C-alpha positions in Angstrom: -94.7 103.5 264.3 -93.4 100.8 262.8 -92.4 101.4 259.1 -91.2 98.0 257.0 -89.2 99.5 253.8 -89.2 97.0 251.4 -86.9 97.3 248.1 -85.0 94.9 245.4 -83.4 91.6 246.2 -79.9 93.1 244.8 -80.0 96.2 246.8 -76.4 95.6 248.8 -75.0 93.2 246.0 -75.5 95.5 243.1 -75.2 98.7 245.0 -76.9 102.1 243.6 -78.0 105.0 244.3 -81.2 103.9 246.0 -78.6 101.7 248.0 -77.2 104.9 250.1 -80.4 106.5 250.1 -82.3 103.8 251.6 -79.4 102.7 254.3 -78.7 106.9 255.0 -82.4 107.7 255.6 -83.8 104.7 257.5 -80.8 105.2 259.9 -81.6 109.1 260.6 -85.2 107.6 260.7 -84.3 105.9 263.7 -82.8 108.9 265.1 -85.9 110.1 264.9 -87.6 107.2 267.0 -89.3 105.7 264.1 -89.0 102.1 264.2 -88.0 100.9 260.7 -86.8 97.4 259.2 -85.6 96.9 255.4 -86.7 94.1 254.2 -85.3 92.9 250.7 -88.7 92.1 248.5 -87.5 88.0 248.1 -87.6 88.1 252.2 -90.6 87.1 254.3 -92.8 90.2 255.8 -94.9 90.1 258.7 -96.7 92.2 257.4 -99.1 92.7 260.9 -95.9 94.2 262.7 -96.0 97.1 260.5 -98.3 100.3 260.7 -97.0 101.1 257.1 -95.3 99.6 254.2 -92.6 102.0 252.1 -91.4 100.9 248.8 -88.5 102.0 246.9 -88.0 101.7 242.6 -91.7 101.7 241.0 -89.7 100.8 237.8 -89.5 97.6 239.6 -93.2 97.2 239.8 -93.7 93.0 240.3 -91.7 93.6 243.7 -94.3 96.1 244.7 -97.4 94.4 243.5 -96.9 90.9 245.1 -96.4 93.0 248.7 -99.5 94.9 248.1 -101.8 92.0 247.0 -100.9 90.3 250.1 -101.0 92.7 252.6 -104.0 95.2 253.8 -101.5 98.2 255.0 -101.4 101.1 253.4 -98.1 102.3 251.6 -96.0 104.8 250.2 -93.5 104.5 247.2 -90.1 106.5 247.1 -90.3 106.1 242.6 -87.1 106.3 242.1 -88.2 106.9 238.4 -85.3 106.7 235.7 -85.9 106.8 232.0 -83.4 104.9 230.0 -85.1 104.5 227.2 -82.8 106.7 224.7 -79.9 105.1 225.7 -81.7 101.6 225.1 -83.0 102.8 221.7 -79.9 104.2 220.6 -77.0 103.0 222.3 -77.1 99.7 224.1 -75.0 97.3 222.2 -75.7 93.6 221.5 -78.5 91.8 220.5 -80.4 93.6 223.4 -79.7 96.7 221.6 -81.1 95.5 218.5 -84.4 94.2 219.5 -84.9 97.5 221.8 -84.8 99.8 218.6 -88.1 98.9 217.6 -89.7 98.7 221.3 -91.6 101.5 223.7 -90.0 101.6 226.6 -92.5 99.8 229.0 -92.0 96.6 226.7 -88.5 97.4 227.0 -88.2 97.5 231.0 -90.7 94.1 231.0 -87.9 92.6 228.8 -85.2 93.8 231.3 -87.3 92.4 234.0 -87.7 88.8 232.3 -84.1 88.6 231.5 -82.8 89.4 234.9 -85.3 86.3 236.1 -84.5 84.1 233.4 -80.8 84.4 234.0 -81.3 84.1 237.6 -79.8 87.8 238.7 -82.9 88.7 240.4 -86.3 87.3 241.7 -89.9 87.3 240.0 -91.8 88.4 242.8 -95.0 87.6 241.2 -96.3 85.8 237.8 -99.2 88.7 237.7 -96.3 90.6 236.1 -95.9 88.3 233.2 -99.6 88.9 232.0 -100.7 92.1 233.4 -97.5 93.9 231.9 -95.2 96.9 232.9 -97.3 99.9 232.5 -99.8 98.2 234.4 -98.5 97.0 236.7 -97.4 100.2 237.8 -100.6 101.7 237.5 -102.2 99.5 240.1 -99.6 100.7 242.5 -100.5 104.5 241.5 -104.1 103.5 242.1 -103.7 102.0 245.5 -100.7 104.3 246.7 -101.5 106.6 249.6 -98.6 108.9 249.4 -95.7 109.2 246.9 -92.2 110.4 247.7 -90.2 111.8 244.7 -86.9 113.3 244.9 -88.2 116.1 242.9 -91.4 117.4 241.6 -89.9 117.0 238.4 -89.9 113.1 239.0 -93.4 113.2 240.3 -94.7 115.0 236.8 -93.1 112.0 235.2 -95.6 109.9 236.9 -98.4 111.2 235.0 -97.0 109.6 231.8 -98.4 106.0 233.4 -101.8 107.4 232.9 -103.2 106.7 236.0 -104.3 109.2 238.7 -101.9 110.4 241.3 -102.0 110.3 244.8 -100.7 113.1 246.7 -97.1 113.9 247.0 -93.8 114.9 249.4 -90.9 115.4 247.9 -87.8 113.7 249.8 -84.7 115.4 248.5 -81.8 113.2 248.0 -78.4 114.0 250.5 -75.6 113.8 251.7 -74.0 113.1 255.5 -73.0 116.6 256.7 -70.6 115.0 259.0 -68.5 113.0 256.8 -68.0 115.4 253.6 -66.7 118.5 255.1 -64.4 120.2 252.9 -61.6 122.1 254.4 -61.0 125.0 252.3 -57.6 125.5 253.6 -56.8 123.1 251.2 -55.6 123.6 247.9 -57.2 122.1 245.3 -55.4 120.5 242.1 -57.3 122.6 238.8 -56.4 119.4 236.7 -57.7 116.3 238.5 -61.3 115.7 237.5 -63.8 112.9 238.9 -66.0 110.9 238.2 -67.4 108.4 240.9 -70.3 106.0 239.2 -70.7 102.2 238.7 -68.8 101.9 235.5 -71.2 100.7 232.5 -73.1 102.1 229.5 -75.7 104.1 231.4 -73.1 106.3 233.4 -71.1 106.8 230.1 -67.8 106.6 230.9 -66.3 105.7 227.0 -67.7 108.8 225.7 -66.4 110.7 228.8 -62.7 109.3 228.2 -63.0 110.4 224.6 -63.8 113.5 225.6 -60.8 113.8 228.2 -58.2 111.9 226.3 -54.8 113.8 225.7 -56.3 116.9 227.6 -54.6 118.8 229.9 -56.9 117.2 232.6 -56.5 114.2 234.7 -59.6 112.3 234.7 -60.0 109.5 237.9 -62.8 107.3 237.1 -63.7 105.7 240.9 -65.9 102.6 240.5 -66.4 99.0 239.7 -67.8 97.7 236.6 -71.2 96.4 236.3 -71.5 92.7 237.1 -73.0 92.1 233.4 -70.7 95.1 231.4 -67.4 94.0 231.7 -67.0 94.4 228.0 -68.2 97.7 228.2 -65.3 98.5 231.1 -62.5 96.8 228.9 -63.7 99.0 226.0 -63.1 102.0 228.5 -59.7 100.7 229.4 -58.8 100.2 226.2 -59.9 103.7 224.7 -58.0 105.6 227.8 -55.0 107.4 227.2 -52.1 107.7 229.6 -54.0 110.8 231.4 -57.0 108.8 232.8 -57.0 106.8 235.6 -59.1 104.2 237.4 -59.8 103.3 240.9 -62.1 100.5 242.0 -65.0 101.5 243.9 -64.2 103.3 247.7 -65.9 103.6 250.6 -67.4 106.9 251.4 -64.8 107.8 254.1 -62.3 107.3 251.5 -63.5 109.2 248.8 -63.9 112.2 250.7 -59.6 112.7 250.2 -60.5 112.5 246.3 -63.3 115.2 246.4 -60.9 116.9 249.1 -58.4 117.6 246.2 -60.2 117.7 242.9 -61.3 120.3 241.1 -63.9 119.2 239.3 -66.7 116.1 239.2 -68.5 115.1 236.2 -71.6 112.5 235.8 -72.3 112.5 232.3 -75.1 109.3 232.6 -77.8 109.0 230.0 -80.6 109.7 233.3 -79.8 111.0 236.8 -83.0 111.7 239.0 -80.3 113.6 241.1 -76.6 112.3 241.3 -75.5 111.3 244.8 -71.5 111.8 243.9 -72.4 115.0 242.3 -73.9 116.1 245.7 -70.8 114.9 247.4 -68.7 116.4 245.4 -70.2 119.7 245.2 -70.5 119.6 249.3 -66.4 119.5 249.2 -65.8 121.9 246.8 -65.6 121.2 243.9 -67.3 122.8 240.6 -69.9 120.1 239.0 -70.6 118.7 235.9 -73.7 116.9 235.1 -76.1 114.8 232.7 -79.0 117.2 231.4 -81.0 113.9 230.8 -83.3 113.6 233.8 -84.1 115.9 237.1 -81.0 117.3 237.5 -81.8 121.2 237.0 -84.1 120.8 240.0 -81.4 120.3 242.2 -78.2 122.0 241.0 -80.0 125.2 238.8 -77.5 127.5 237.5 -74.8 126.3 240.0 -73.4 123.6 237.8 -72.2 123.1 234.0 -74.6 120.7 232.0 -73.4 118.6 229.5 -74.9 116.5 226.4 -74.1 112.5 227.2 -74.0 111.6 223.5 -71.5 114.4 222.9 -67.9 114.5 224.1 -67.7 117.8 223.0 -70.2 118.8 224.7 -68.5 117.4 227.7 -65.2 118.4 227.4 -66.8 122.4 226.8 -69.0 121.7 229.9 -65.5 121.3 231.9 -63.9 124.0 230.3 -66.4 126.2 231.6 -66.9 124.8 235.0 -63.1 125.3 235.4 -63.2 128.9 234.3 -66.5 129.6 236.8 -65.3 131.7 239.8 -65.6 130.0 243.0 -68.9 130.6 245.0 -70.2 128.8 247.8 -73.9 129.2 246.8 -74.2 124.9 245.9 -72.3 124.3 249.1 -74.7 126.1 251.7 -78.0 124.6 249.3 -76.7 121.7 249.7 -76.2 121.6 253.9 -79.4 123.6 254.2 -81.5 121.9 251.6 -80.2 118.0 250.8 -79.1 116.1 253.8 -80.2 113.0 255.2 -81.5 114.5 258.1 -83.6 116.6 256.1 -85.0 113.5 253.9 -85.7 111.8 257.0 -87.6 114.3 258.6 -89.9 114.6 255.7 -90.3 111.5 255.4 -91.5 111.0 258.7 -93.9 113.9 258.3 -95.3 112.0 255.3 -95.7 108.8 257.3 -97.8 110.7 260.1 -99.9 112.3 257.7 -100.7 109.0 255.9 -101.3 107.1 259.0 -103.4 110.5 260.3 -105.5 110.0 257.2 
């Protein structure tokens, strides 16, 4: 079995959760004996070499439509379906924010795609996207896909809003590397240390988090690089931060384990999360976790996390206080090691490949 995983052109230059999802899942797939190549959407693909195509990021439909128009291969899609509409309409700054207040979600995503292309920050794989539009391009993908591989059932159900009949699905969990994120329970945690591991940008909402924890008894450490086009947001975060707030540039995962080992709490107060990979990693290493209530997070964390409203610094502080006062439990850690590992993700992905090819 030979698979081409095809994904956005900026996978390595602008790293996100999908970067780690793709790299780790494909590594485990190779361990299962499946021949997998990662191809960026702007790279040539010799389609005849592959049995199946696997696309990521349905919110970038031009990338996918280009390849399905050129090949006659069956394909599956990991949607990575995010919904930033609330943030775009209510909280995004500048000219884009003023414009987006009056537009529906699909129009906003269309404008973002064109803007990335015009500014030279991304490629526009097919010009058909220009006249077909965002929603119709996604409907075409859903109508032709052999199978959908969402990260949660909630994500799959959200796809119904595009108005196309949905193909069958296999839930592929996000995960961690259990060999890397191994907590030493004999080492004490710092009860006042709160981590936020994420790219620094408006969507991840560090500015409101800083407002929540400024001059409190907590020491907040924000680990991540600023998004390339949001340096002004990063500057606003640095300016707002009191003495109990620290910033560290993005760290490799091996170095993150030292911080997860020390911290009592990890918070990810984003405007939307499909899961929150850093939250999974932190929980695996014994941190109590606080996460946004926007997105599909409850399907992963259930009652084992404290949830916050990203619009409210008061909600964030209250959720952190709740997490700090919660008795220690191993329930979430066990769940992660049993259900949310890259080995699990690869095993279920391989099963989905076989099911499609047998059909």
